[in-house]
N, C-alpha and C positions, 0 to 999 in steps of 0.2 A: 424387575425380573427375578425377584426373590420369592415370588408367590407360587411355589411349586405345590399345586393342589393334588397331593398324592398321599398315600397311606404311610404312616410313620414306621411300619415294620421293616421297610427296605433300608439297609444301612446307608446307601448313598443319599437318602432323602434328607439326612441331617447335615449335609454338606452345602455350603453356600453355592448356589448354581453358577454364579459368575466365576468364582474361584476355581471350581472344577472345570468349567469350560475353557478358561485361559490356560489352566495346567495341561489339559489334553491337547491344546493347540501346539505345544512344544514338540511332543513326540509325533504329532501329525505332520510335522515337517519332513520326517524321514522318508515316507513313501514317495511323495512327489519329487523330493530332491533326488532320491535314488533313481526314480523313473526318468526324469528329464536328463540327468547326467548320463544315464545309460543310452538314451536315445541319441544324444550328440556323439557319444563315443562309438556307436554301433558301426558306422561305415569304416572306422579305423580298425575295430575288432575284426570285422569281416575281411578287410584287406590284409591285416597282419597275420591272421590265422589261415588265410587263403581258403575260405569257405564260401559256398554259394548262398543265395538268398534263403533257401529252405533251411539250411543249417544255421544261418544267422537268426532265423525266426525261432529255432529251438533254443538258442541262448536266452531269448526272451521267455519262451514257454517253460524252460527249466525252472524259472522263478514263478511263473504264473500258475503252474499246475499244482504244486503243493500249497501255494498261497490260497488258491481257490478251494481246494478240497478241505483244508483245515479251518477255514473260516467258520463254518457251522459247528465244528468240534469245539473251538474256543468258546463260541457262544453257548453251546449246550453245557459244557462243564463249568462255565463261569458261575452259575447259580450255586454250585457246591464248593468251588475252590476260591471264588472271589475274583472280580474283574481286575482289581489293582494288581494282585499277585500274578495273574496271568500276563498282564501287560509287561510287568518287570521281567518275567521269565522270557517272554518272546523277544524283548529287546536284547537280552544277553545272547540268545541264539542268533539273532540277526547280525549282531556285531561279529560273532565268530565267522559266520558265512561271508560277511563282507570282507573281512581280512583275508580269507582264503581266496576269494575272487581277486582281490587287489594284488596278491603276490603270485597269481597263477601265470604260467607260461605256456600252457597247452589248453586245447579246447576241453578235454576231459576234466581237468582240475577246475577250469572256469565254470563248467556245468555243475560240478559238485558244490562250489561256492554259491552259485545262484540258487540251487535247490535249498541249501541251508538258510539262505536269506529268506526265501519264501516260507519255509517252515516257521521261522521266527516271527516275521512281521504279520502273519496271517490274522492274528487276533486283534491287532490294534484298531482297525476300523470298526468291526462289528461291536467290540467291547466299548469303544468310545461312543458310538451312536446309541448303544443301549443305555449307557450312563447318562448321556444328554437327554434322552427321551424320558428317563426316570425322574430327573430333577426339574425339568421344565414342564409347565402346564401345556395343554394342547393348543391354547391360544398363542403361545410364545415359541413353540418348537420350530416353526418354519424360520423365524428370525434367528433363533439360536443355531439351527442347522446352517443357515446362510453365513452366520459369523464364523462358525467352525470351518465351513467349506472354503472360506476365503484364504485360509493358510496355504492350501495347495497351490492355487494360482499365484499367490504372493511369492511362495518359494520358487515356483517355476520361472518367475521373472529373473531371479539371480542364477538359478540352477544351470540353464543352458549356457549362459555367458561364462560362468565359472568352469563348467565342463570343457567348453571350447578352449579356454586359456590353458587348463591343465593338460588336456590331450595334445594340444599343439606343441607344448613345450616338453612334457615329460612322458607322454604316452597314455594309453587308455587305462592302465592299471591304477594310476593315481586318481582317476575320476571316482573310485570307490572310497577314497579317504574321507571326504566331507560327510557322507551318510554315516560312516562309522563314528565320527566325532560327535555328530548330532545325537546318535543313539546313546552314547555314553552320557552326554549332558542330559538327555531325557530321562535316563535312569535316575539321576539325582532329583530332577524336578518331580517326577511321579512319586518317588520314595518320600520326599520331604513335604509335598503339598497336597497329595491326595491321601486322606486318612485311611488306615487299614480297618477292615471290618472285624478283625480278630477272629476270623473263621478258621478253625483248625482244618488241616488237610485230612481228608477222610480216605484211608486206605481201602475201606470197604467199597467206597464209591468207584474207585478205579477197577476193582475186581468185578463189579456188577455193571459197569458201563457197557454200552452197546458197541463194542469194538467190531462185531460182525457187520453191523450196518455201516460203520465208517469204512471198513474194507471194501464192501460191495459198492458203495458210492464212489470211492476212490478208483476202483477198477473200471467203473462205468465211464468216468470222465477221462481216465488215462487212455482207454481204448478208443474213445471218441476223438481225442486229439491225435492219437496214432493214425486213425482213419483219415483225418483231415490232411496229415502230412506224413504219409506212410513210407515215402522213398528212403529216408534215412533209417527207418526201422526194419522194413521187410524188403526193400528194393523195388516195390511195386509203386507205380505212379500215384500221386495223390487222388483220393476219392475213388480209387478203383480196387482196393484190396477189401473185398466184401467179407472176408473172414473177420477183419477187424470190426466192420460194421455189425456183423452178426454177434460178436462178443459184446459189443456195446449194448445192443438191444437185450441180450441174454442177461447181462449183469444188471441192467436197468430194471428189468422185470423182477429179477431175483431180489434186488434192493427193496422195491415196493412190497413184494410179497413178505419178505422177512420183517420189514418194519411194522407191517400191519399185524403181525403175530407177536410182537414184543409188548410186554406190559409197561416198560419204560424205554421207548425207542429213542435212538439217537436223534432222529427227526420225526416228530409226531406229524404225520401227513395231514392231520386236520387243519394245520395252519394254511394249507393251500385252498381251504374253503373261503379264505379272506380275499375277496375280489380285488381290492385295492393293492394288497401285497403282491398278488400274482401279476397283475397288469403292470404295476410299477417296476417289478423285477424284470419283466420281459423288456420293457422300455429301457431300463438301465443296462441290460445286457447288450442291446443294440447300440445304445449310446457309447458304451465302452468299446464295442467292436469298431465303430467309426473313429472314436477318439484315439484308442491305442493302436489299432491297425492302420487307419488312414493318416492319423497325426503323429503318433509316437514311433511307428515303425516305418511306414512308407515315406513320410515327409523328409526325415533326415537323409534317407538314401536318395530321394529325388533331388534334394538340394546339393548333395555331393556329386551325383552322377550326371544330372542334366544341367543344373545351374553352375556346377563346378565350384562350389564354395568350399573353402577350407574349414576346419572345425571351429575356429574362432568366429568367422563370419556366419557360419551356420548357426552357432549358438545365439548370436544376436537376432537372427531371423526367427528362430524357434521361440525366443523369449516373448515374441509378440502375442502368441496364443495365450499363455497364462496371464500376461498383463491385461489382455482384453477380458479374460474370464474374471479377473479380480474386480473389474468395474461393474460386472453384472450379477455375480453369483449371490451376494447378500441382498441386493435389490429384488431379485427374483424370489428369494426365500420370503421376504416380507410380503410381496404381492400374493404368493401362494397362501399365506395365512388369511388373506382377505377373500380371495376369489377361487381358491383351489388350484390344482396343478395342471389340469388338462390343457388349457390353451397356451400356457407358458411352455409346456413340453412340446406341443405341436409346433409352436413358433421356433423352438430350438432345433427340432429335427428338420424343419423346412430350411433353416439357415445353413446348418452343416451340410445338408444334402446339396443345396445350391452351391456351396463352396467346393464340394467335391466335383460337381459338374463344371465349375469354373476352372479348376485345375486340369480337368480332362480336355479343355480347349486350348490350354497354353502350349506354346512351342518353346524351344530352347532360346529363341530370340525375344521372348516376352519381356517387357520392361519390368524392372524389379519392383516398381511401385504396385504393379498388379499383384505380385506375390504378397507384398506387405498388406494390401487391402484384404485379400482373401484370408490370410492368416488371422487378421484382426476380426473378421466376421466369423471365422471358425471358432475362435475363443469366445466370442459373444454368444453364439448358439450353444456351445458346450456349457458355458457358465449359466445360461438361463435354465438348463435342465437339472443341474446338480442338486441343489438344496431342495428344489421342488419335488424331485423323485424320492429323495431321502424322506421327506415329510409324508408324501403320499403312501409310501410303503409301510411306515411304522406308526402313523398317527392313531390308528384304531386298534392296535395290538394290545391284548390284555397283558398286565404286568408279568404274569407267570410265563408268558411266551416271548417276552421281549428278547432275551438272549438268543434263543433258537431262531426266531424270525429275523433278527438283525443279521445273524450269521448266514442264514439261507439267502437273504436278500443280497448280502455282500458277495456270497459265493456265486450267485447267478450273474451279478454284475461282472465279476472278473472271469467268468466263463466267456463272456463277450470279449473281454480283453485278450485272453489266451487264444480264442478262436480268430479274432481279428488279426492278431499278429501271425498266426499260422496261415490264414488265408492270404495275407499280404505276401509272405514268402512263396507260397504255392503259385499265386497268380503272376508274380514277377517272373518266376522260372518258366511258367507255361508260355507267357507272352514273349519272353526273350527268345524262346525256341521258335515260336510262330513268326515273329518279325525278324528273325536272324540277327539277334543282338542289337537291333535298333532301339535305342533307349526311349526316345520321345513317344512313339506309338505304344510302347510297352507300358510306360507309366500312365499315359492317357487312358488306356483300356482298364488298368487297375483302379484308377480313380472313379471310373464309371461304376464299377462294382460297389465301391463304398458309398456312392450316391444311392445305389439301390438299397443298401442296408439302412440308410437314413430314411428312405421312403417307407420301408417296412415298419420302422419304428414310429413314423408319423401315423401310419394306419392304426397301429396298436394303441397309440396314445389317445385316439378318439374314445377309447373305453375307460380312460381314467376318470375318477370322480370329478365332477364339474363344479362343485362348490367347496367351501372350506371344510365341510364335513367329510 
């Protein structure tokens, strides 16, 4: 795996690929650890702060929105400032936000901490994917992506159990401590094991950078999520405040117009001519909508409200998903190197969609082994798609566009995450009103919606490349 067939001018090319890969797997623990621990603590946060499902969704969205918007920013500026330097900077910011969230005693302070967390960690995934794509040949990228992607599911095995233990004994605030400790450890690993490119910081670059494009894109996504979950913002029921929809469309067109007129745009829109990048990004968006919305947001609330599990037992149940993902994610990456991503991703969407339909048929008297089986299948389907979509999105991207393309791909992925969480909160609120607070039919109806998102992803996956090219 040391045969990185790439040009020598890129600094990362002189790094041993395996050393870089394993070094990046340490900070890669942060995101899944923080995500799973937050998922387990979410019902307790909701109850302690006395907020409804829509506001609970905004605790998740407060992290996802800046995280999503800044992904392509990190990717775009990495070519001038250096990927290693930006990873280090981001982990410092993330640690500060995590400490604020950990000591918060009100919704507002918690939201501030979550926003700062998202600002800091946004660059980690796109910068890591870009570095891995640089140092591994096209024949080995799927396997490398699969190995890198296993760290998330592996972390998820311990994360929910640890979160359940901490929340049950000391409250939800302490669930933020492990991610902060891992971030500090990761600072040392990246600093010591990933060589610096010795690239000086260019003040001129910051002055000339396309901050206008960043602002317009940020406003587009912000108003889109405000439209999805408008009640806490404007008091209008979700998906009914058409002023917010109009502003979303207006800023979206303004962004495209503005970028097309820039000589050095924040996002060069030509990258969207790459068929594989566009289709893989759309699939990844829907995968994350189902995984984060149906699994990370809806499932912990379902286990607490319908199955009536305490945080510790809920953590053990949620651990099944990443454990199952671990078994399949690297295998799927290797298969995609040989046969392409299309059929693997189709199989993944079919599986997670079937699981969502399965949950929609369960009652509060369902045997626990049914839930265990469905969670294991959910992890299998999600794991099948992960590395395969990473590879499909970035395999044929020119070196000069890797940073931007990786950032855009990651941004679109987590647009699905933020949207899925927002829709989860909206749908729970709507169906609780419709069914007069009856929990079982409420959750059954919401699970059907997420099965529909999986079906849409399956249809789009039909257009992925069908061969290893």
